[in-house]
N, C-alpha and C positions, 0 to 999 in steps of 0.2 A: 505493499501499499504506499501510496504516496499522494504528499499533499499537493494539491492545485498551484498552489502560489510556489512552488519550490521551481528552482532554476531548470529550464529546459535543460540543460546539460546533465543534471540529475536524474531526470525522468529517462533522458534517451539512454543514461549508463543502465539503468534499472532495465528496460527494454532492451539492450545488448545482452545485459546477463541472464534473463530469459531467452533470448534468441541460443545464445550457446546452450542452455539446457536443452531446450528444443530439439537442436543441432544434433546432441548426443543422444537424444530420446526422441526419435521422430513421431511416436505413436501417441505421446502425451500433447496436451492442447496447454500452453502457458498465457495467463492472463496477469495483468496486473490494474490495480484498482486504484483511480485517483479520485481522491475527497478534496470538494472545493466549500468552503464556508462563507458564503457572502458576497461570492465573485463568481460571475460565469467564467469557465475556462476555456478560453476560445478556440484553442488547438483543438479542443475534443466537441466541442458542441457550438453549433449554428447559434449566432445569436440573435438572428431575426426568428425563428422558430424553438429554440429551446431544445431542439433534439439531437442526435448524434452526428455528426458528419459523417457522412457515407462515405464508401470507398476506400480502398487501401492506400495508406501513407506510408511514407517512409522518415528513417532518422536521417541525420547528416551524413553516417555512415551507409545508407542504404539498406538498413534493417529495416523490415516491411512489417505493419500491424494494421490492425484495422479496428474503430471503435464499435464494438460491439452493442452496447446497452449505455442508456444514460438514463439514471433516476433523480428527479428534482422533488424537491419540498420547498413550498413558498406560503409564503399567506395568501397571495394571490394568483391566477394564472399571467396577470400582465406585467409582475415583479420578476423579469427573467433573470436580471441582471444581480438583484440582492438574494436569490435562491441559494438554497444548499444543494451541491449537485454532488451525484456519486457516478462515475466513468468507469466501465469494465473496458480495458483496450486488451486485444489480444494480439499475439505476437504471432505473425503466419511464417 
């Protein structure tokens, strides 16, 4: 698990670690959970819809991942920027 406000490098380092685990064990699925309190994690969540950014993305080193799921908790559906988010990121 990593905080949404963590530096991009730290998040990418965790994704790369999971990629090495997956490379050693291709039959398993590897996930990173990103938790964000009060701020939309724009790298993983579409700011207009509040939903997962679809499609395969890559780290700066070319490790592929996708946002599998985004869960949001907010007082209202309109306050997407100040909600609490949890993103499930799968390393491909």
